[in-house]
C-alpha positions in Angstrom: 92.8 -43.6 60.7 94.4 -41.3 58.1 96.3 -42.7 55.1 98.1 -41.4 52.0 98.1 -43.3 48.8 101.2 -42.5 46.7 100.5 -43.4 43.0 103.1 -43.8 40.3 100.9 -43.1 37.2 103.4 -45.0 35.1 102.9 -48.2 37.1 103.0 -51.0 34.5 100.4 -53.4 35.8 97.5 -51.0 36.6 95.1 -48.8 34.7 93.2 -45.6 35.5 90.1 -47.7 36.1 91.9 -50.1 38.5 93.4 -47.1 40.4 89.8 -45.8 40.8 88.7 -49.1 42.2 91.7 -49.1 44.6 90.9 -45.6 45.9 87.3 -46.6 46.6 88.4 -49.7 48.4 90.9 -48.0 50.6 88.5 -45.1 51.3 86.1 -47.6 52.8 88.6 -48.4 55.6 90.5 -45.1 56.1 90.4 -41.4 55.7 92.3 -41.3 52.4 94.3 -38.7 50.5 95.7 -39.5 47.1 98.9 -38.0 45.5 100.5 -38.8 42.1 104.2 -38.7 41.6 105.4 -36.2 39.0 109.1 -37.0 38.7 111.8 -39.2 40.1 112.2 -38.7 43.8 108.8 -37.1 44.3 107.5 -40.1 46.3 110.2 -39.4 48.9 108.9 -35.9 49.5 105.3 -37.0 49.6 106.0 -39.7 52.2 108.2 -37.4 54.3 105.4 -34.7 54.3 102.9 -37.4 55.3 104.9 -38.5 58.2 105.3 -34.9 59.4 101.6 -34.3 59.1 100.7 -37.3 61.4 99.4 -39.7 58.7 99.0 -43.3 60.1 99.7 -45.3 56.9 101.4 -44.6 53.6 100.3 -46.8 50.8 102.2 -47.0 47.6 101.0 -48.1 44.2 104.0 -48.7 41.9 107.1 -50.8 41.6 110.1 -51.2 43.7 111.5 -47.8 42.8 108.3 -46.1 44.2 108.6 -48.2 47.4 112.2 -47.2 47.8 111.5 -43.5 47.5 108.6 -43.7 50.0 110.7 -45.6 52.5 113.4 -43.0 52.2 110.8 -40.3 52.8 109.6 -42.0 56.0 113.1 -42.7 57.3 114.2 -39.1 56.8 111.2 -37.5 58.5 112.0 -35.6 61.7 110.4 -38.4 63.9 112.8 -40.9 62.4 115.8 -38.7 62.9 114.9 -37.7 66.5 117.3 -39.0 69.2 114.7 -41.1 71.0 114.9 -44.6 72.5 113.1 -47.5 71.1 112.6 -48.8 67.5 112.4 -46.3 64.7 109.4 -48.1 63.4 107.3 -47.1 66.4 107.7 -43.4 65.5 106.7 -43.6 61.9 103.6 -44.3 59.8 103.2 -47.9 58.7 103.8 -48.8 55.0 101.5 -50.7 52.8 102.5 -51.8 49.3 100.1 -52.4 46.4 102.2 -54.2 43.7 102.1 -52.2 40.5 105.5 -52.7 38.8 106.9 -55.4 36.6 108.7 -57.4 39.3 107.7 -56.1 42.8 110.5 -57.9 44.6 109.8 -56.2 48.0 106.1 -56.9 48.0 106.6 -60.5 47.0 109.3 -61.0 49.6 106.8 -60.0 52.2 104.4 -62.6 50.9 102.0 -60.2 49.1 100.1 -61.5 46.1 101.3 -60.4 42.7 97.9 -59.2 41.6 97.1 -55.6 42.7 93.5 -56.4 43.6 94.4 -59.4 45.8 97.2 -57.3 47.4 94.6 -54.6 48.2 92.4 -57.1 49.9 95.3 -58.2 52.1 96.0 -54.6 53.0 92.4 -53.9 53.9 92.3 -57.0 56.1 95.5 -55.8 57.8 94.1 -52.3 58.4 90.9 -53.6 59.9 92.7 -56.2 62.1 95.6 -53.9 63.1 98.0 -56.4 61.7 101.6 -55.5 60.7 105.1 -56.7 60.6 108.2 -54.9 61.8 111.2 -55.3 59.5 114.8 -54.2 59.3 116.3 -52.2 56.4 119.7 -51.6 54.9 121.3 -48.3 54.5 124.0 -47.4 51.9 125.6 -44.1 53.0 122.6 -41.9 53.6 120.0 -43.8 51.5 117.9 -46.8 52.7 117.1 -49.9 50.7 114.5 -52.6 51.3 115.8 -55.7 49.5 119.1 -55.3 47.6 122.0 -53.0 46.7 125.0 -53.6 44.5 128.2 -52.3 43.0 129.8 -53.6 39.8 128.5 -56.1 37.3 124.9 -56.3 38.6 124.5 -52.5 38.9 126.0 -52.0 35.4 123.5 -54.5 34.0 120.7 -52.5 35.5 122.1 -49.4 33.9 122.0 -51.1 30.5 118.4 -52.2 31.1 117.4 -48.7 32.0 119.1 -47.3 28.9 117.2 -49.8 26.8 113.9 -48.9 28.4 114.6 -45.2 27.6 114.9 -46.3 24.0 111.4 -47.9 24.2 112.2 -51.5 25.1 109.9 -53.4 27.5 111.4 -54.7 30.7 111.4 -58.5 30.4 113.5 -61.4 31.8 115.0 -61.8 28.2 116.1 -58.1 28.3 117.9 -58.6 31.6 119.6 -61.8 30.4 120.9 -60.1 27.2 122.0 -57.0 29.2 123.8 -59.3 31.7 125.7 -61.0 28.9 126.5 -57.8 27.1 127.9 -56.2 30.2 130.0 -59.3 31.0 131.6 -59.5 27.6 131.7 -55.9 26.5 131.5 -53.7 29.5 133.5 -55.3 32.3 137.3 -55.3 33.0 137.5 -58.9 34.1 141.3 -58.9 34.5 141.5 -56.1 37.1 138.7 -56.5 39.7 138.4 -53.0 41.4 136.4 -53.7 44.6 137.5 -54.3 48.2 135.1 -55.2 51.0 136.2 -53.9 54.4 134.7 -55.2 57.7 135.6 -53.9 61.2 138.3 -56.2 62.7 138.5 -58.4 59.6 141.1 -58.8 56.8 139.8 -57.0 53.7 138.4 -59.1 50.8 140.1 -57.7 47.7 140.0 -58.0 43.9 136.2 -58.3 43.7 134.4 -57.7 40.5 130.9 -57.3 41.9 129.3 -57.0 45.3 125.6 -57.7 45.8 124.0 -56.9 49.2 120.7 -58.5 50.3 118.3 -57.4 53.1 116.0 -60.3 52.4 115.5 -63.3 50.2 115.0 -63.8 47.3 117.4 -61.5 45.5 115.0 -61.1 42.6 112.5 -62.9 40.5 112.6 -64.2 36.9 108.9 -64.3 36.1 107.4 -66.5 38.8 110.7 -68.0 39.8 112.7 -66.6 42.8 116.4 -66.3 42.4 118.4 -66.9 45.6 121.9 -65.7 46.1 121.8 -65.9 49.9 118.7 -67.9 50.8 119.2 -67.2 54.5 118.9 -63.4 54.1 116.0 -62.0 56.1 114.2 -58.8 57.1 114.8 -60.0 60.7 118.6 -60.2 60.5 121.6 -58.2 59.3 122.8 -57.8 55.7 123.9 -60.7 53.5 126.6 -60.4 50.8 127.5 -62.3 47.7 130.7 -61.1 45.9 132.4 -62.5 42.8 136.2 -62.2 42.4 137.7 -62.4 38.9 134.9 -62.9 36.3 136.5 -65.7 34.4 134.3 -67.2 31.7 134.3 -70.6 33.2 133.6 -69.5 36.7 130.9 -67.1 35.7 129.3 -69.7 33.5 129.2 -72.0 36.5 127.6 -69.4 38.7 125.0 -68.5 36.0 124.2 -72.2 35.6 123.6 -72.6 39.3 121.3 -69.6 39.3 119.3 -70.9 36.3 119.0 -74.6 37.4 119.1 -74.4 41.2 117.1 -71.2 41.5 120.2 -69.6 43.0 122.4 -70.4 45.9 125.7 -70.3 44.0 128.7 -71.8 45.6 132.4 -72.5 44.8 135.8 -70.7 44.8 134.4 -67.9 42.7 131.8 -66.9 45.3 132.4 -65.0 48.6 129.3 -65.2 50.9 128.7 -63.4 54.2 125.6 -63.7 56.4 124.0 -61.4 59.0 126.6 -58.6 58.7 126.0 -55.4 60.7 128.3 -53.0 59.0 130.9 -52.9 56.1 132.3 -50.7 53.5 133.0 -51.3 49.8 135.8 -49.3 48.2 136.5 -49.2 44.5 139.8 -48.5 42.7 137.8 -46.7 40.0 134.2 -45.5 39.8 131.7 -48.4 39.7 128.0 -48.6 38.8 125.8 -48.5 41.9 122.2 -49.6 42.4 119.6 -49.7 45.2 116.4 -51.8 45.0 116.9 -52.3 41.3 117.4 -48.6 40.4 120.7 -47.4 38.9 122.0 -44.4 41.0 125.2 -43.5 39.1 128.8 -44.4 39.9 130.5 -44.6 43.3 134.0 -45.3 44.6 133.1 -45.9 48.2 129.8 -47.0 49.9 129.3 -47.6 53.6 126.6 -50.2 54.4 124.7 -50.6 57.7 121.9 -52.8 58.8 119.1 -50.9 60.5 116.9 -53.2 62.6 113.2 -52.6 63.5 113.1 -49.7 61.1 109.6 -50.0 59.5 106.2 -51.3 60.2 104.6 -53.0 57.1 101.1 -54.1 56.6 101.1 -57.5 54.9 
């Protein structure tokens, strides 16, 4: 069995020594090649090239951004794009994820341990036993995502966090909370919600301030605590949506309180919730911040979302 290990050398929870241990462990089970990412987007090319060369497994060591890039590399390989019958997952290498980032939402949603060494042990057992899981993905226009996407407030918050990290700040739950509050009070036009959600055959939902899409639950983690916006979201069903209309101070405070004290599952007139959706489009009256899997990707005025079932085999 041939495998490629894609390593993000800036992964926050591993060291050079631990990476060496990981390489030795994987080499005991597979014929292993190792490549290090050199720039943003590099993992996409490495994974696509691996799929084209007939590799059986792509293993990532990094955070959710590295995973997202590798997934997009696999799903844009010629085998994935070929007009063949049957699940896409059957035509592609399997994916294995060693948690190496600060949050690792995708790996934890799969039930993987947070510790990279324990995660490696799970992967080795899966490789030896031939164990894997087939999951669905989401697609936003031409880019795939594993657990979440969003336009509006949540994406603008991620933009603030990334800007702070470029200034040398450490990614912590406190930084996200401060960035969320700053974006709400200083960076959001709460009086003129710009987003409209359009579904085939349904009346459009208008005047939305933020739209958050989930491909699984939880939405994210704050430390060890999962945050659930749509607890029923699953890799095995379509996409789930939470959208907030006008961001009034009272309504938003109630939603944040529900997130903090009930571990999510916000309800009320200020919350639009949709479950197991196959396809929809979000249109903005003016450019809005856009994120996929926790990475800010610029501003968009229109994004088409599609659920892609049986898209990927994952060792977990």
